[in-house]
Kinemage of the C-alpha trace (Angstrom):
@kinemage 1
@onewidth
@group {chain A} dominant
@subgroup {mainchain}
@vectorlist {calphas} color= white
{ca met a 1} P 8.693 -14.786 2.715
{ca ser a 2} L 8.618 -11.271 1.648
{ca asn a 3} L 11.321 -9.783 -0.618
{ca phe a 4} L 10.211 -6.660 -0.138
{ca ser a 5} L 12.759 -3.300 -1.348
{ca ala a 6} L 11.499 -0.263 -2.479
{ca gln a 7} L 14.420 -0.542 -4.563
{ca arg a 8} L 13.335 -3.436 -6.057
{ca val a 9} L 9.526 -2.518 -7.110
{ca arg a 10} L 11.223 0.621 -8.551
{ca ala a 11} L 13.643 -0.859 -10.514
{ca glu a 12} L 10.462 -3.078 -11.459
{ca thr a 13} L 7.959 -0.163 -12.497
{ca pro a 14} L 9.123 0.697 -16.389
{ca glu a 15} L 7.199 4.610 -15.709
{ca phe a 16} L 10.360 5.152 -13.608
{ca leu a 17} L 12.221 5.174 -16.751
{ca arg a 18} L 10.409 8.828 -17.343
{ca val a 19} L 12.303 11.926 -17.060
{ca ile a 20} L 10.512 14.609 -16.630
{ca asn a 21} L 11.563 18.386 -17.413
{ca asp a 22} L 14.919 17.253 -17.487
{ca his a 23} L 14.822 15.780 -14.193
{ca pro a 24} L 13.146 11.504 -13.188
{ca leu a 25} L 10.165 10.751 -11.955
{ca thr a 26} L 9.029 11.651 -9.146
{ca tyr a 27} L 6.086 10.628 -8.398
{ca leu a 28} L 4.168 11.160 -4.995
{ca asp a 29} L 0.753 10.577 -6.524
{ca ser a 30} L -0.650 6.601 -5.562
{ca ala a 31} L -3.469 7.980 -4.116
{ca ala a 32} L -4.981 8.879 -7.295
{ca ser a 33} L -3.624 6.064 -9.586
{ca ser a 34} L -0.673 3.756 -7.875
{ca leu a 35} L 2.298 2.918 -11.004
{ca pro a 36} L 1.932 -1.112 -12.252
{ca pro a 37} L 4.742 -2.748 -11.905
{ca arg a 38} L 5.882 -4.904 -14.860
{ca ala a 39} L 4.170 -7.694 -13.960
{ca val a 40} L 0.923 -6.392 -14.108
{ca ile a 41} L 1.354 -4.915 -17.548
{ca glu a 42} L 3.221 -7.957 -19.250
{ca ala a 43} L 0.248 -10.702 -17.761
{ca met a 44} L -2.533 -8.261 -19.940
{ca ser a 45} L -0.394 -8.380 -22.698
{ca arg a 46} L 0.102 -12.055 -22.581
{ca tyr a 47} L -3.799 -11.865 -22.215
{ca tyr a 48} L -3.943 -10.070 -25.766
{ca glu a 49} L -1.319 -12.146 -27.643
{ca leu a 50} L -2.046 -15.499 -26.387
{ca arg a 51} L -5.331 -15.861 -25.202
{ca his a 52} L -7.635 -13.224 -26.552
{ca ala a 53} L -11.482 -14.727 -26.019
{ca asn a 54} L -14.674 -13.536 -24.542
{ca val a 55} L -15.283 -15.452 -21.312
{ca his a 56} L -17.911 -18.076 -20.215
{ca arg a 57} L -18.904 -18.064 -23.333
{ca gly a 58} L -16.480 -20.064 -26.296
{ca val a 59} L -15.138 -23.998 -25.707
{ca tyr a 60} L -12.186 -23.675 -27.584
{ca gln a 61} L -8.727 -23.876 -25.812
{ca thr a 62} L -8.266 -20.333 -25.799
{ca ala a 63} L -11.574 -19.456 -24.999
{ca asn a 64} L -11.304 -22.316 -21.824
{ca glu a 65} L -7.869 -20.074 -20.958
{ca ala a 66} L -9.577 -16.861 -20.982
{ca thr a 67} L -12.057 -18.119 -18.854
{ca asp a 68} L -9.665 -19.352 -16.132
{ca ala a 69} L -7.749 -16.659 -16.065
{ca tyr a 70} L -10.161 -14.587 -15.664
{ca glu a 71} L -12.158 -16.135 -12.132
{ca gly a 72} L -8.493 -16.924 -11.323
{ca ala a 73} L -7.829 -13.219 -10.795
{ca arg a 74} L -11.133 -13.587 -8.786
{ca ala a 75} L -10.184 -16.278 -6.582
{ca thr a 76} L -7.022 -14.446 -6.166
{ca ile a 77} L -8.984 -11.051 -5.029
{ca ala a 78} L -11.118 -13.296 -2.605
{ca arg a 79} L -8.066 -14.682 -0.736
{ca phe a 80} L -6.319 -11.019 -1.128
{ca ile a 81} L -9.123 -9.877 0.933
{ca asn a 82} L -9.597 -13.189 3.134
{ca ala a 83} L -13.352 -13.328 1.631
{ca pro a 84} L -15.262 -16.093 3.387
{ca gly a 85} L -17.079 -17.323 1.155
{ca gly a 86} L -14.444 -17.291 -1.506
{ca ala a 87} L -14.653 -16.352 -5.255
{ca asp a 88} L -18.115 -16.763 -5.568
{ca glu a 89} L -18.552 -13.127 -3.143
{ca ile a 90} L -16.683 -11.235 -5.914
{ca val a 91} L -18.261 -8.907 -8.267
{ca phe a 92} L -15.460 -7.194 -10.786
{ca thr a 93} L -16.110 -3.604 -11.808
{ca lys a 94} L -15.211 -0.333 -13.335
{ca asn a 95} L -14.077 0.663 -10.192
{ca ala a 96} L -15.264 1.590 -6.702
{ca thr a 97} L -17.427 4.339 -7.888
{ca glu a 98} L -19.034 2.169 -9.819
{ca ser a 99} L -19.519 -0.468 -6.897
{ca phe a 100} L -20.869 2.303 -4.844
{ca asn a 101} L -23.520 2.890 -6.988
{ca leu a 102} L -24.515 -1.083 -7.805
{ca leu a 103} L -24.488 -0.858 -4.030
{ca ala a 104} L -26.623 1.999 -3.860
{ca lys a 105} L -29.012 0.907 -6.970
{ca ser a 106} L -29.239 -2.237 -5.775
{ca trp a 107} L -29.516 -3.453 -2.065
{ca gly a 108} L -30.202 0.133 -0.966
{ca leu a 109} L -33.401 0.464 -3.817
{ca ala a 110} L -34.533 -3.035 -2.557
{ca asn a 111} L -33.814 -2.295 0.882
{ca leu a 112} L -34.045 1.013 1.789
{ca gly a 113} L -36.851 3.828 2.460
{ca arg a 114} L -38.242 7.051 3.772
{ca gly a 115} L -37.169 7.054 7.454
{ca asp a 116} L -34.503 4.529 7.045
{ca val a 117} L -31.031 6.439 7.977
{ca val a 118} L -27.498 5.936 5.729
{ca leu a 119} L -24.178 7.143 7.845
{ca ile a 120} L -21.640 8.833 6.129
{ca ser a 121} L -18.910 10.696 7.259
{ca glu a 122} L -17.795 14.220 6.095
{ca met a 123} L -14.254 12.526 5.209
{ca glu a 124} L -15.763 10.338 2.269
{ca his a 125} L -15.075 10.757 -0.928
{ca his a 126} L -17.899 11.371 -3.721
{ca ala a 127} L -17.942 8.209 -5.187
{ca asn a 128} L -19.299 7.820 -1.024
{ca ile a 129} L -22.101 10.618 -1.291
{ca val a 130} L -23.374 10.823 -4.780
{ca pro a 131} L -25.458 7.446 -4.769
{ca trp a 132} L -26.973 8.050 -1.319
{ca phe a 133} L -28.236 11.390 -2.525
{ca gln a 134} L -29.491 10.166 -5.705
{ca leu a 135} L -31.261 7.361 -3.569
{ca arg a 136} L -32.179 9.342 -0.990
{ca glu a 137} L -34.332 11.313 -4.470
{ca val a 138} L -36.157 8.249 -4.929
{ca thr a 139} L -36.891 7.117 -1.645
{ca gly a 140} L -36.241 9.679 0.506
{ca val a 141} L -33.716 7.844 2.779
{ca glu a 142} L -31.991 10.138 5.323
{ca val a 143} L -28.322 10.705 4.802
{ca arg a 144} L -26.613 11.632 7.707
{ca phe a 145} L -23.307 12.914 7.925
{ca leu a 146} L -20.753 11.905 11.458
{ca lys a 147} L -18.575 15.111 11.949
{ca val a 148} L -14.625 15.642 11.612
{ca thr a 149} L -12.071 16.777 14.588
{ca asp a 150} L -10.273 19.578 14.244
{ca asp a 151} L -7.484 16.786 14.716
{ca tyr a 152} L -8.711 15.358 11.348
{ca arg a 153} L -10.139 12.467 13.217
{ca leu a 154} L -13.534 11.438 13.759
{ca asp a 155} L -15.705 12.441 15.651
{ca leu a 156} L -17.171 9.128 17.603
{ca ser a 157} L -18.352 11.055 20.721
{ca thr a 158} L -21.932 10.702 20.233
{ca leu a 159} L -21.660 7.887 17.916
{ca asp a 160} L -24.481 6.014 19.453
{ca glu a 161} L -26.939 8.839 19.062
{ca asp a 162} L -25.637 9.126 15.388
{ca leu a 163} L -26.770 5.817 14.456
{ca ala a 164} L -30.261 5.812 16.171
{ca gly a 165} L -32.495 4.033 13.374
{ca val a 166} L -29.442 3.515 10.798
{ca lys a 167} L -29.866 1.123 8.435
{ca leu a 168} L -25.993 1.452 6.549
{ca leu a 169} L -22.774 2.563 8.653
{ca ser a 170} L -21.165 3.865 4.438
{ca ile a 171} L -16.988 4.817 5.908
{ca thr a 172} L -13.666 4.766 4.537
{ca gly a 173} L -11.270 2.859 5.731
{ca met a 174} L -8.485 6.063 5.206
{ca ser a 175} L -9.226 8.586 4.078
{ca asn a 176} L -8.014 9.896 0.561
{ca val a 177} L -7.180 13.771 1.548
{ca leu a 178} L -6.065 13.281 5.241
{ca gly a 179} L -4.608 10.201 4.725
{ca thr a 180} L -6.920 9.536 8.919
{ca ile a 181} L -7.270 5.537 8.883
{ca asn a 182} L -10.648 4.989 10.955
{ca pro a 183} L -11.304 2.284 13.213
{ca val a 184} L -13.108 0.396 11.236
{ca arg a 185} L -13.742 -2.949 13.109
{ca glu a 186} L -14.966 -0.842 16.032
{ca leu a 187} L -17.479 1.281 13.681
{ca ala a 188} L -18.230 -1.882 12.354
{ca asp a 189} L -19.312 -3.310 15.954
{ca ala a 190} L -21.266 -0.522 17.094
{ca ala a 191} L -23.465 -0.671 13.896
{ca his a 192} L -23.771 -4.048 14.095
{ca arg a 193} L -25.683 -2.990 17.716
{ca his a 194} L -27.822 -1.417 16.300
{ca gly a 195} L -28.861 -3.613 13.665
{ca ala a 196} L -27.249 -1.575 10.599
{ca leu a 197} L -24.876 -3.272 7.928
{ca val a 198} L -21.552 -1.616 7.575
{ca ala a 199} L -19.670 -1.031 4.003
{ca met a 200} L -16.210 0.211 3.363
{ca asp a 201} L -14.366 2.357 1.281
{ca ala a 202} L -11.371 0.208 0.496
{ca ala a 203} L -9.895 2.694 -2.040
{ca gln a 204} L -7.119 4.003 -0.192
{ca ser a 205} L -6.795 1.259 2.807
{ca val a 206} L -6.404 -2.035 0.320
{ca ala a 207} L -2.568 -1.314 -0.878
{ca his a 208} L -1.510 0.791 1.931
{ca ala a 209} L -2.780 -1.104 5.233
{ca gly a 210} L -4.430 -4.291 4.048
{ca leu a 211} L -7.825 -5.288 3.520
{ca asp a 212} L -9.228 -8.372 5.613
{ca val a 213} L -13.295 -8.337 5.221
{ca thr a 214} L -13.638 -10.964 7.945
{ca ala a 215} L -11.382 -9.530 10.683
{ca leu a 216} L -13.129 -5.789 9.998
{ca asp a 217} L -16.602 -7.913 10.073
{ca val a 218} L -18.091 -5.349 7.611
{ca asp a 219} L -20.801 -6.400 5.300
{ca phe a 220} L -19.574 -4.699 1.812
{ca ala a 221} L -16.424 -3.297 0.798
{ca ala a 222} L -15.440 -1.155 -2.776
{ca phe a 223} L -11.767 -0.663 -4.122
{ca ser a 224} L -10.469 -0.290 -7.794
{ca gly a 225} L -7.424 -1.979 -8.871
{ca his a 226} L -5.632 0.631 -10.199
{ca lys a 227} L -4.844 1.975 -6.636
{ca met a 228} L -3.243 -1.083 -5.689
{ca leu a 229} L -0.152 -1.460 -8.297
{ca gly a 230} L -3.061 -2.415 -11.163
{ca pro a 231} L -4.903 -1.100 -14.566
{ca thr a 232} L -7.536 0.964 -14.497
{ca gly a 233} L -10.707 -0.191 -15.604
{ca ile a 234} L -11.768 -2.913 -13.315
{ca gly a 235} L -12.585 -2.359 -9.269
{ca val a 236} L -14.334 -4.870 -7.108
{ca phe a 237} L -17.481 -4.722 -4.636
{ca trp a 238} L -17.371 -7.634 -2.140
{ca thr a 239} L -20.258 -8.643 0.085
{ca arg a 240} L -21.374 -11.936 1.959
{ca gln a 241} L -23.336 -14.766 -0.649
{ca glu a 242} L -26.370 -14.623 1.233
{ca ile a 243} L -26.810 -10.743 0.809
{ca leu a 244} L -25.234 -11.067 -2.437
{ca ala a 245} L -28.351 -13.747 -3.215
{ca ala a 246} L -30.401 -11.103 -2.250
{ca met a 247} L -29.873 -8.527 -4.360
{ca pro a 248} L -31.848 -7.599 -7.323
{ca pro a 249} L -29.940 -7.260 -10.680
{ca phe a 250} L -27.741 -3.283 -11.509
{ca leu a 251} L -27.453 -3.749 -14.874
{ca gly a 252} L -29.186 -5.789 -17.606
{ca gly a 253} L -28.117 -7.898 -20.537
{ca gly a 254} L -25.739 -10.369 -21.762
{ca gly a 255} L -23.934 -12.465 -19.080
{ca met a 256} L -26.245 -11.586 -16.319
{ca ile a 257} L -29.728 -14.248 -17.593
{ca ala a 258} L -29.995 -16.902 -16.783
{ca asp a 259} L -33.320 -17.496 -19.268
{ca val a 260} L -34.712 -14.609 -21.236
{ca arg a 261} L -38.339 -15.585 -22.790
{ca thr a 262} L -40.698 -13.104 -24.006
{ca asp a 263} L -42.247 -12.934 -20.973
{ca gly a 264} L -39.363 -11.768 -18.875
{ca tyr a 265} L -36.389 -13.389 -17.855
{ca arg a 266} L -34.310 -14.913 -15.025
{ca pro a 267} L -31.085 -13.876 -13.597
{ca ala a 268} L -28.346 -15.816 -13.184
{ca thr a 269} L -26.822 -16.550 -9.542
{ca gly a 270} L -23.498 -15.372 -7.361
{ca pro a 271} L -21.304 -12.519 -9.423
{ca ser a 272} L -22.410 -13.316 -12.506
{ca lys a 273} L -25.583 -12.059 -11.897
{ca phe a 274} L -23.842 -8.315 -11.218
{ca glu a 275} L -21.733 -8.369 -14.642
{ca ala a 276} L -23.467 -7.756 -17.134
{ca gly a 277} L -22.066 -8.239 -21.164
{ca thr a 278} L -18.135 -8.439 -22.049
{ca pro a 279} L -16.612 -7.758 -18.371
{ca pro a 280} L -13.310 -6.348 -18.684
{ca ile a 281} L -11.300 -9.458 -18.658
{ca ala a 282} L -7.185 -8.535 -19.539
{ca glu a 283} L -8.029 -5.786 -16.588
{ca ala a 284} L -9.054 -8.738 -14.217
{ca val a 285} L -5.639 -10.469 -15.244
{ca gly a 286} L -3.693 -7.363 -14.138
{ca leu a 287} L -5.447 -6.921 -10.958
{ca gly a 288} L -4.938 -10.450 -10.318
{ca thr a 289} L -1.783 -10.017 -10.569
{ca ala a 290} L -0.938 -6.986 -8.708
{ca ala a 291} L -2.257 -8.617 -6.116
{ca arg a 292} L -0.037 -11.497 -5.899
{ca tyr a 293} L 2.876 -8.854 -6.463
{ca leu a 294} L 1.606 -7.174 -3.562
{ca glu a 295} L 1.386 -10.444 -1.872
{ca ser a 296} L 4.944 -11.030 -2.760
{ca leu a 297} L 6.181 -7.800 -0.846
{ca gly a 298} L 4.148 -8.581 1.963
{ca leu a 299} L 1.583 -5.653 3.181
{ca asp a 300} L 3.220 -5.793 6.442
{ca his a 301} L 6.706 -4.513 5.084
{ca val a 302} L 4.704 -1.665 2.732
{ca val a 303} L 3.054 -0.440 5.450
{ca ala a 304} L 6.054 -0.127 7.672
{ca his a 305} L 8.239 1.324 4.844
{ca glu a 306} L 5.334 4.099 3.981
{ca thr a 307} L 4.427 4.691 7.241
{ca ala a 308} L 8.654 5.756 7.328
{ca leu a 309} L 8.943 7.753 4.777
{ca thr a 310} L 5.194 9.496 6.187
{ca ala a 311} L 7.240 10.325 9.511
{ca asp a 312} L 9.907 11.435 8.123
{ca ala a 313} L 8.092 13.774 5.444
{ca leu a 314} L 5.837 15.438 8.194
{ca thr a 315} L 9.174 16.450 10.294
{ca arg a 316} L 10.755 17.807 7.183
{ca leu a 317} L 7.523 19.795 6.171
{ca ala a 318} L 7.547 20.973 9.561
{ca his a 319} L 10.820 21.788 10.238
{ca his a 320} L 11.286 23.905 6.431
{ca phe a 321} L 8.216 25.402 6.452
{ca ala a 322} L 6.985 26.215 9.881
{ca gly a 323} L 4.143 28.645 8.882
{ca arg a 324} L 3.783 29.182 5.987
{ca val a 325} L 3.090 25.189 4.098
{ca his a 326} L 0.013 23.421 5.953
{ca val a 327} L -0.177 19.840 6.016
{ca ile a 328} L -4.359 18.909 6.055
{ca gly a 329} L -4.079 16.399 7.978
{ca pro a 330} L -3.002 14.589 11.159
{ca ala a 331} L 0.478 15.346 12.509
{ca thr a 332} L 2.266 12.200 13.644
{ca thr a 333} L 1.483 8.662 11.824
{ca gln a 334} L -0.490 7.268 14.559
{ca ala a 335} L -3.587 5.292 12.428
{ca arg a 336} L -2.335 7.720 9.221
{ca gly a 337} L -0.880 6.328 5.980
{ca gly a 338} L 0.211 7.794 3.258
{ca val a 339} L -1.404 10.403 1.976
{ca ile a 340} L 0.063 13.910 2.623
{ca ser a 341} L -2.719 16.999 1.654
{ca leu a 342} L -0.163 20.398 1.543
{ca asp a 343} L -2.036 23.812 1.586
{ca val a 344} L 0.516 26.682 0.458
{ca glu a 345} L -0.465 29.684 2.390
{ca gly a 346} L -1.927 32.600 -0.016
{ca val a 347} L -1.222 29.836 -3.178
{ca his a 348} L -3.513 27.400 -5.193
{ca ala a 349} L -2.634 24.545 -5.386
{ca his a 350} L -2.928 24.072 -9.280
{ca asp a 351} L 0.099 26.970 -9.081
{ca val a 352} L 1.921 24.715 -6.538
{ca ala a 353} L 1.580 21.513 -8.747
{ca gln a 354} L 2.468 23.326 -11.851
{ca val a 355} L 5.916 24.651 -9.915
{ca leu a 356} L 6.490 20.540 -8.849
{ca asp a 357} L 5.767 19.586 -12.426
{ca glu a 358} L 9.037 21.423 -13.016
{ca phe a 359} L 10.977 19.734 -11.026
{ca gly a 360} L 10.175 16.643 -11.997
{ca val a 361} L 7.808 16.013 -9.101
{ca cys a 362} L 3.792 14.851 -9.597
{ca val a 363} L 1.132 15.479 -7.140
{ca arg a 364} L -2.541 16.177 -7.155
{ca pro a 365} L -4.590 19.342 -6.676
{ca gly a 366} L -7.478 19.547 -5.841
{ca his a 367} L -10.811 18.844 -3.800
{ca his a 368} L -10.253 15.751 -4.694
{ca cys a 369} L -13.985 14.271 -5.139
{ca ala a 370} L -14.537 15.368 -1.555
{ca lys a 371} L -15.612 18.947 -1.256
{ca pro a 372} L -17.453 18.667 1.986
{ca leu a 373} L -14.187 17.668 3.548
{ca met a 374} L -12.894 20.408 1.905
{ca arg a 375} L -15.574 23.111 3.154
{ca arg a 376} L -15.114 21.656 6.543
{ca phe a 377} L -12.205 22.929 6.842
{ca gly a 378} L -12.513 26.382 4.612
{ca leu a 379} L -10.324 24.975 1.896
{ca ala a 380} L -10.814 25.191 -2.206
{ca ala a 381} L -7.976 22.767 -2.332
{ca thr a 382} L -5.202 21.305 -1.597
{ca ala a 383} L -1.825 19.802 -3.151
{ca arg a 384} L -1.403 15.907 -2.518
{ca ala a 385} L 1.477 14.412 -1.931
{ca ser a 386} L 1.051 10.567 -1.825
{ca phe a 387} L 3.437 7.261 -1.157
{ca gly a 388} L 3.234 3.657 -2.910
{ca pro a 389} L 5.649 0.637 -2.502
{ca tyr a 390} L 8.618 2.349 -4.764
{ca ser a 391} L 8.547 5.484 -2.769
{ca leu a 392} L 11.759 6.744 -1.523
{ca thr a 393} L 13.285 9.224 0.693
{ca ala a 394} L 14.611 10.722 -2.434
{ca asp a 395} L 11.649 11.316 -3.168
{ca thr a 396} L 10.955 13.221 -0.145
{ca asp a 397} L 13.821 15.486 -0.698
{ca val a 398} L 13.141 16.376 -3.977
{ca leu a 399} L 9.169 17.801 -2.823
{ca ile a 400} L 11.574 19.424 -0.231
{ca glu a 401} L 13.138 21.044 -2.542
{ca ala a 402} L 10.603 22.161 -5.356
{ca leu a 403} L 8.446 23.366 -2.190
{ca glu a 404} L 11.418 26.073 -1.034
{ca his a 405} L 11.041 27.138 -5.146
{ca ala a 406} L 7.657 27.540 -4.919
{ca val a 407} L 7.462 29.076 -1.768
{ca lys a 408} L 10.313 31.704 -2.661
{ca leu a 409} L 8.548 32.127 -6.322
{ca phe a 410} L 5.052 32.924 -4.881
{ca gly a 411} L 6.287 34.821 -1.715
C-alpha cells in the first residue's frame, strides 16, 4: 500500500534544506537529474562504511556482503521493470548513453549492415542518435527518422511505410524536451509485424510513467539511475536472455571473462559478459534503494501527482503569459509527462534561467541534447522546468513569480 505524500518525499530529500540567493530551493530540473532521498544516500554510505570490497572475487565476509548487495540491486531492478528473465537480463552500465552505445556497438555491429534500417525519431536524445550514426559510418546501415507533428506528437500516419526494411525501431518512451509520452506498445506491435526489434529509451519514463518491459513488449530498454531518485554513474541495459547470450562483449578486461590464454579468451555468460572491470558497486546499491523507494511511494500515485502539477502549471502559464511565453510541447496532459519547455519570446533561455536562479528556481536552459528536435521547431534553446515526486504547487507559484520578473526585466 502506498504512503505517497509529496511533502513527505520532500522532507526526506536533504537538498531541499538548501537556500539559494536567500530563497528556499525550488528544484524544477528533475528531467536532468532527480534528487535522491536520504534513504539512497544512507544506503550508499553504509556500503562504504561497513562492506566496501570488490564483488565476485573475495571470499571474506565483507566481500560476500558487497556481492550480495550488488546482485540484490540487480534483482530489484529486474522486478522493478518486470523483466521476464529476471536478474540475468539486467546489465549495469554508466548511464543510458552507455547502454545505447552497448546496443549499437554490440548487437548492432553484429546484426546490422548495408541495406538494413534503424528507425528513430526527431524527438530523440542524442544518446539514441549518435551511436546509430557511428554504426552507419562502419557498416553503412541506414538511419531513418519518424517526423514530429506541429502539435508535438510522433507522426504515425505513414508508419507502415516508415517501417519498411527496418531491423530496429529505437524510440523514446517520453521526450525529455516536449514531455510527449509515446505509444510504445502500439509502435512495438507495428515493428514486430514488420520483423523489426524494438529498443526503448526509458530514461524519462522509468520514474514518471513506469516501465514494464513485458507489457510494452519491447526487446531492449535503457535508462539511468539519476533520473529515478538514484545516484549518477549507473545505468541499466535490459534485453531478453536469448538476445543477450548472442551479443558479443562490448568492453574487454577483468570481470567479463570465463578464461584467458595466450591464444585468446572466452567471455563470461549473462550480464557479467558486459560488465568489464570493477563495477559501480555503491551506485548499484543506491539504485536498488531508489527503486524500492519509488515502489513504496506507488508509481501510480507519483504519476497522478505529477500530472496534476503539470495540468495546473500549463493552465497558469497560458493565463499569465499569453503570447509572450510559449510552451514547447503538448498543451494538455493527455499522453504527457511533467516536462515543460519554455520559450520566452525575444529572450535567450540562458538569460531566463539566470533570472530564475535569483529566486532559487532551478531549470535547465539549452538544447537538452536534442538538436534535431530544436531545429524542427526553429529553436536554439528552451528553459525547461520538470517535476518530480517531491514537487509542489508552491514550486509553480515561485516559477510564475520569477518568470513574471524575467518578462518585465527583458520586456
